[in-house]
PAMAR-364103 format. One record per atom (N, C-alpha, C): residue in one letter; x negated, y, z negated. Coordinates in steps of 0.2 Angstrom, whole numbers, padded with zeros to 4 digits, always signed. Each point is the difference from the previous one (the first is absolute). Layout:
aXYZ...
This chain:
m-0090-0035+0075m+0008+0002-0001m+0001+0006+0003n+0005+0000+0002n+0002+0007+0006n+0004+0001-0003p+0002+0006-0005p+0006+0003-0003p+0004+0004+0004k+0008-0001+0000k+0005+0006+0002k-0002+0005-0004y+0000-0002-0006y+0003+0007-0005y-0010+0001-0002k+0000+0007-0004k-0008+0002+0000k+0004+0003-0010r+0008+0001+0001r+0000+0003-0011r+0007-0002+0000i+0001-0005-0006i+0007-0002+0002i+0001+0000-0008l+0009+0000+0000l+0003+0000-0005l+0003-0007-0001v-0003-0005-0007v+0005-0004-0001v+0005+0000-0005k+0005-0002+0003k+0006+0001-0007k+0001-0006-0002l-0003-0004-0009l+0004-0006-0004l+0004+0002+0001s+0004-0006-0003s+0008+0000-0004s-0005-0005-0008g+0003+0003-0004g-0001-0004-0005g+0000-0009+0001e+0006+0000+0003e+0001-0007-0001e-0003-0002+0004a-0004+0003+0006a-0002-0004+0005a-0008-0003-0005i+0000+0002-0004i-0008-0003-0004i+0004-0002-0009g+0008-0003+0000g+0000+0000-0006g+0002-0009-0001g+0000-0003-0004g+0002-0005+0000g+0004-0006+0001t+0000-0004-0001t+0005-0004+0005t+0008+0001-0003d-0001+0004-0005d+0008+0003-0004d+0000+0008+0004g-0004+0001+0004g+0000+0007+0001g-0004+0005-0005r-0002-0001-0005r-0003+0003-0007r-0007-0003-0001g+0000+0009-0004g-0011-0003-0002g-0001+0001+0008i-0007-0003-0001i-0005+0001+0007i-0004-0007+0002d+0002-0003+0006d-0002-0006-0001d-0009+0000+0003r-0004-0003-0004r-0006+0004+0002r-0004-0003+0008s+0004-0005+0003s+0000-0003+0006s+0001+0005+0004k+0006+0002-0001k+0002+0004+0006k-0002+0008+0000l-0004+0003-0007l-0002+0006+0001l-0007-0002+0002e-0003-0006+0000e-0009-0002+0003e+0002+0000+0009r+0005-0002+0000r+0002+0000+0008r-0001+0005+0003v+0004+0005-0003v-0001+0009+0003v-0005+0001-0001v-0004+0001-0004v-0007+0004-0005v-0007-0004+0007e+0002-0008+0002e-0005-0001+0002e+0001+0003+0010q+0005+0001+0003q+0002+0005+0005q-0002+0007-0001l+0001+0003-0004l-0002+0006-0003l-0007+0002+0000v-0005-0004-0003v-0005+0000+0002v-0004-0001+0006k+0003-0006+0003k-0003-0001+0007k+0004+0007+0004l+0003+0004+0000l+0002+0004+0004l-0005+0006-0002s+0001+0001-0009s-0007+0005-0002s-0006-0001+0006e-0002-0005-0001e-0007-0003+0001e+0001+0002+0007e+0004-0001+0005e+0000+0003+0008e+0002+0008+0001n+0001+0005-0006n-0001+0006+0002n+0004+0002+0000i+0008-0004-0001i+0006+0003-0001i+0000+0004-0006e+0006+0003+0001e+0000+0007-0005e+0008-0004-0005i+0000+0000-0005i+0005-0003-0003i+0001+0003-0006a+0009+0000+0001a+0004+0003-0007a+0006-0006+0001v+0001+0002-0008v+0006-0008-0002v+0005+0005-0005v+0005-0001+0003v+0006+0001-0005v+0004-0005+0000i+0001-0001-0010i+0003-0006-0001i+0002+0002-0006g+0005-0007+0000g+0008+0004-0003g+0001-0006-0006a+0003-0002-0004a+0001-0002-0007a+0007-0005+0000g+0003-0001+0006g+0005-0008-0002g-0001-0005-0004n-0006+0000-0001n-0003-0006-0004n+0003-0001-0004f-0002+0011-0005f-0001-0002-0006f+0007+0006-0002w+0003+0004+0003w+0006+0004-0002w+0005+0001+0005r+0005+0000+0001r+0004+0000+0005r+0005+0006-0003g+0003+0004+0002g+0004+0005-0003g+0007-0004+0000k+0003-0006+0002k+0005-0002-0002k+0000-0003-0009y-0006-0001-0002y-0001-0002-0004y+0003+0004-0008g+0000+0005+0003g+0002+0008-0005g+0007+0002+0001e+0004-0004+0005e+0007+0002+0003e+0005-0001-0007g+0001+0005-0001g+0006-0001-0006g+0000+0005-0006y-0006-0002+0000y-0003+0004-0007y-0005+0006+0001m-0004+0001+0005m-0006+0003+0001m+0003+0005+0008e-0003+0005-0003e+0001+0007+0008e-0004-0003+0005r+0003+0002+0005r-0006-0003+0005r-0006+0004+0001a+0001+0007-0001a-0008+0002+0000a-0005-0002-0005t+0001-0003-0007t-0005-0003-0005t+0001-0008+0003a+0004-0004+0004a-0001-0005+0002a-0006+0001+0006d+0002+0005+0003d-0007+0001+0006d-0006+0002-0003y+0000+0004-0005y-0007+0001-0003y-0004-0007-0001m+0004-0003-0003m-0004-0006-0005m+0000-0006+0007g+0003+0000+0006g-0004-0004+0005g-0005+0004+0004m-0001+0007-0002m-0007+0002+0003m-0006+0000-0005l+0003-0001-0006l-0006-0003-0006l-0002-0007+0004a+0005-0004+0001a+0001-0006+0003a-0006-0003+0004t+0000+0006+0004t-0006-0001+0007t-0006+0001-0001t-0001+0005-0006t-0009-0001-0001t-0001-0006-0004l+0006-0004-0001l-0005-0008-0005l-0003-0003+0008n+0004-0001+0007n-0003-0002+0005n-0005+0004+0003a+0000+0005-0001a-0004+0004+0004a-0009+0000-0005l+0002-0001-0006l-0009-0004-0004l+0001-0005+0003a+0004-0005+0000a-0002-0006+0001a-0003-0003+0008l+0003+0004+0004l-0003+0000+0007l-0008+0004-0002q-0001+0006-0002q-0007+0003-0001q-0003-0006-0004e-0001-0001-0004e-0002-0005-0004e-0002-0006+0004m+0004+0000+0004m-0004-0008+0003m-0003+0002+0005t+0002+0006+0005t-0004+0001+0005t-0006+0002+0001e-0002+0006-0009e-0007+0000+0000e-0003-0003-0002k+0002-0008-0002k-0004-0005-0002k-0001-0004+0006k+0000+0002+0006k-0003-0003+0005k-0003+0005+0005g-0002+0006-0005g-0004+0004+0003g+0001+0007+0004i+0006+0001+0000i+0004+0004+0006i+0001+0005-0009q+0000+0008+0002q+0004+0005-0006q+0004+0003+0003t+0004+0000-0005t+0008+0003+0001t+0000+0005-0005r+0006+0002+0002r+0003+0007-0005r+0006-0001+0001v+0002+0000-0008v+0008+0000-0001v+0003+0008-0002m+0004+0002+0004m+0005+0006-0001m+0004+0000-0003t+0004+0005-0003t+0005-0002-0003t+0006+0006+0000a+0004+0002+0003a+0005+0005+0001a+0001+0003-0009i+0000-0004-0003i+0002+0004-0006i-0006-0002-0004e-0003+0004-0002e-0006+0002-0003e-0002-0003-0007m-0004-0004+0000m-0004-0009-0005m-0008+0003+0002k-0001+0005-0004k-0009-0001+0002k-0003-0004-0003q+0001-0002-0005q-0006-0006-0003q+0000-0006+0004i+0005-0002+0005i+0001-0005+0005i-0003+0001+0005a+0004+0003+0004a+0000+0003+0009a-0002+0007-0002e+0000-0001+0007e-0001+0009+0002e+0008+0003+0002p+0000+0007+0000p+0007+0003+0000p-0002+0001+0010y+0006-0001+0001y+0001+0000+0009y-0004+0007+0005i-0005+0002+0000i+0000+0005+0003i-0001-0003+0007r+0004+0005+0006r-0002-0004+0007r-0007+0002+0001r-0005+0006+0000r-0005+0001+0002r-0005-0006-0001r+0001-0001-0007r-0004-0007-0003r+0001-0005+0001a+0006-0003+0002a+0002-0007+0002a-0003+0001+0007l+0002+0006+0005l-0003+0000+0007l-0008-0001-0002r-0005-0001-0002r-0006+0002-0003r-0002-0008-0001h+0003-0002-0004h+0000-0008-0003h+0001-0001+0007l+0004-0002+0005l+0000-0004+0005l-0006+0001+0004e+0000+0008+0002e-0005-0002+0004e-0009-0001-0003k+0001+0000-0008k-0006-0006-0003k+0001-0006+0000g+0005+0000+0005g+0002-0010-0001g+0000-0005-0004r+0004+0006-0006r+0002-0002-0004r+0010-0002+0002i+0001-0006-0003i+0006-0003-0002i+0004+0005-0005v+0005+0004+0003v+0004+0005-0004v+0008-0003-0003i+0002-0004-0006i+0007-0003-0003i+0003+0007-0001f+0007+0000+0003f+0002+0008-0003f+0007-0005-0004a+0001+0002-0007a+0004-0002-0003a+0006+0004-0004c+0005+0001-0003c+0005+0003-0001c+0003+0001+0005g+0003-0003+0005g+0002+0004+0006g-0001+0007+0000t+0004+0005+0001t+0001+0007+0003t+0000+0004-0005g+0000-0004-0009g+0001+0005-0008g+0005+0003+0001s+0005-0001+0004s+0006+0002-0002s+0007-0005-0001p+0005-0002+0000p+0006-0003-0004p+0003+0000+0010y+0004-0005-0002y+0005-0001+0009y-0005-0002+0005f-0006+0000-0001f-0004+0000+0007f-0005-0007-0001t+0002-0006+0005t-0003-0005+0000t-0006-0001+0002t-0004-0006-0002t-0006+0001+0002t-0002+0000+0009d+0004-0003+0003d+0002+0000+0008d-0001+0008-0001s+0003+0005+0000s+0000+0007+0002s-0007+0003-0002a-0003-0002-0007a-0006+0000-0002a-0006-0001+0006a+0002-0008+0002a-0003-0001+0006a+0000+0002+0004a+0004+0004+0004a+0001+0005+0005a-0004+0006-0002l+0002+0003-0005l-0001+0005-0002l-0010+0001+0001r-0002-0005-0004r-0008-0002-0002r-0004+0000+0007a+0005-0004+0004a-0004-0002+0007a-0001+0007+0006i+0007+0005-0002i-0001+0007+0004i-0006+0004-0003e+0001-0002-0007e-0006+0007-0004e-0008-0004+0002m+0001-0006+0000m-0007-0002+0003m-0003-0003+0007e+0005+0002+0003e+0000+0001+0008e-0002-0006+0001a+0004-0004+0000a+0000-0010+0002a+0002+0001+0004d-0002-0006+0005d+0001-0002+0006d+0006-0005+0001v+0002-0003-0007v+0004-0004+0002v+0004-0002-0009i+0005+0000+0000i+0002-0005-0007i+0000-0006+0001l-0005-0007-0004l+0003-0006-0001l+0004-0003-0004l+0003+0000+0001l+0007-0003-0002l+0001-0007-0003a-0004-0002-0006a+0000-0007-0001a+0006-0003-0005k+0004-0002+0005k+0005-0006-0005k+0002-0005-0001n+0005-0003-0002n-0001-0007-0001n+0006-0003+0005i+0000+0003+0006i+0004-0002+0006i-0003+0002+0006d+0000-0001+0005d-0005-0001+0005d-0001+0004+0005g+0005+0005-0002g+0001+0006+0006g+0008+0004-0001v+0001+0003+0003v+0008+0002+0001v+0005-0003+0004y+0007-0001-0004y+0005-0006+0003y+0004+0004+0001n+0007+0001+0003n+0006+0002+0003n+0004-0002-0008k-0002-0005-0004k+0006-0003-0005k-0006-0003-0002d+0001-0002-0009d-0004-0003-0006d-0002-0007+0003p-0007-0001+0004p+0000-0007+0000p+0003-0007-0005k-0002+0003-0006k+0002-0004-0005k+0006-0002-0001k+0005+0003+0003k+0007-0001-0001k+0004-0001+0007y-0004+0000+0006y+0002-0001+0005y-0004-0006+0005d+0003-0003+0002d-0006-0002+0005d-0001+0001+0008d+0004+0005+0001d+0001+0000+0007d-0003+0009+0000a-0004+0000-0006a-0001+0010+0000a-0008-0002+0005k+0002+0005+0004k-0007+0003+0004k-0006+0006-0002k-0004-0004+0002k-0007+0002-0001k+0000+0009+0004y-0003+0001-0001y-0003+0008+0006y-0006+0002+0000d-0002-0001+0007d-0009+0000+0000d+0000+0008-0002s+0004+0003+0000s-0001+0010-0001s+0006+0001+0002v+0002+0007-0004v+0005+0005-0001v-0002+0004+0000t+0007+0005+0000t-0002+0008-0001t+0000+0003-0007y-0001+0004+0001y+0001+0004-0009y+0009+0000+0002m+0001+0005+0004m+0007+0000-0001m+0007-0006+0000q-0006-0004+0005q+0004-0010-0001q-0001+0000-0009a-0005-0001-0002a-0001-0003-0007a+0006+0004-0005i+0000+0007+0003i+0005+0005-0006i+0008-0003+0003s+0003+0001+0006s+0007+0000+0003s+0001-0007-0004e-0004-0005+0003e+0004-0007-0001e-0003-0003-0009k-0002+0003-0003k+0000+0000-0009k-0004-0006+0001l-0006-0001+0002l-0004-0006+0003l-0004-0004-0008g+0001+0008-0007g-0004-0002-0006g-0006-0001+0001v-0005+0002+0006v-0006+0001-0002v-0004+0001-0006m+0002+0009+0004m-0002+0005-0009m+0006+0002+0000d+0000+0007-0005d+0006+0004-0002d+0000+0007+0006t+0006+0001+0001t+0001+0004+0005t-0006+0006+0000t-0002+0004-0006t-0004+0004-0002t-0008-0002+0004a-0003-0006-0001a-0003-0002+0000a-0002+0000+0007i+0004-0004+0005i+0000-0002+0006i-0001+0009+0006t+0005+0005-0003t+0002+0005+0002t-0006+0005+0001l-0004+0000-0009l-0005+0001+0002l-0006-0001+0004c-0001-0005+0000c-0005-0004+0007c+0003+0002+0007m+0006-0001+0000m+0001+0003+0007m-0001+0007+0002e+0001+0004-0005e-0002+0008+0001e-0006+0000+0001n-0005-0003-0003n-0006+0000+0000n-0006-0007+0005k+0006-0003+0004k-0004-0003+0005k-0003-0007-0002i-0001-0002-0004i-0001-0006-0005i+0002-0006-0001p-0005-0004+0004p+0007-0007+0004p-0002-0006-0008i+0006-0003-0001i-0001-0005-0006i+0000-0007+0003c-0005-0003-0004c+0000-0009+0002c+0002-0002-0004v+0005-0004+0001v+0002-0004-0006v-0001-0007+0003f-0002-0003-0006f-0002-0008+0000f+0000-0003-0007a-0001-0007+0001a-0001-0003-0004a-0006+0000-0003l+0001+0000-0007l-0007+0000-0002l-0005-0007-0003n+0006-0004-0001n-0001-0007-0003n-0005-0004+0006e+0002+0004+0007e-0006-0003+0006e-0008+0000+0002e+0000-0005+0001e-0008+0000-0002e-0004+0007+0004n-0003+0004-0003n-0004+0007+0004n+0003+0002+0002s+0008+0003-0001s+0005+0002+0002s-0001+0009+0001i-0004+0000-0006i-0002+0010+0001i-0006+0001+0004i-0003-0005+0000i-0007-0001+0004i+0004+0001+0008r+0002-0005+0000r+0003+0000+0008r+0004+0005+0001a+0005+0004-0004a+0002+0006+0002a-0003+0005+0001v-0005+0000-0003v-0007+0007+0002v-0002-0002+0006s+0001-0008+0000s-0006+0002+0007s+0006-0001+0007g+0005+0000-0001g+0004+0002+0005g+0004-0005+0004e+0000-0006-0004e+0003-0007+0002e+0007+0002-0002k+0003-0003+0006k+0009+0000+0000k+0002-0004-0007i+0002+0004-0003i+0003-0004-0008i+0004+0003-0003g+0007-0002-0002g+0004+0003-0002g+0004+0004+0005t+0004+0005-0005t+0001+0007+0004t-0003+0006+0001i+0000+0003+0006i-0001+0008-0001i+0005+0002+0002i-0002+0007-0005i+0007+0006-0002i-0003+0005+0003e+0003+0003+0007e-0005+0007+0002e+0006+0004+0004e-0003+0004+0005e+0005+0004+0005e+0002-0005+0005
């Protein structure tokens, strides 16, 4: 393997590892992710992961009776469920991991400390970031951008349910056009829906490329790290 990147941040949505109805955890989906992370770790790729929780909690569930901040905190807690599941399966395959949370829950995970997280990566451990940024009103996309900057990652690998960036929703429009590459400003100005504006702006200001691809394609994470043409690249 001749990797294009040495240190990566993988952004996983909760839906990407969810069951057929989008809820819970699909063991086979999670295992396919873990197998790829293990192979990359064995090739000395330094791996950080930010994981969402759409499979357990979406803010819209609380609409009408719940404050946005409360709903967001519940979503942050739900990311920890996915993080612990990912950790457990990865460690059973022989790779050390650390779950670090932006909200302190020291009985089950380490609190996020930048220097400690960097040291874990240097030692070859997979670091899984949970609880987003730790603040309401910020998405896990923003958390992924922030952690990628702090970890000095070479790229954000944005694993989604579609195979790249389109000019409009390919599930609704048969004539949707897929892009091989777009600029940060294009993604923002055309409202391509890749990540939220805050996340893309952070990546643009810190020159971190974003590779958007379909998680369900065979060995998609490994192929992206290898520099294979897959999905859509967002950069300057």
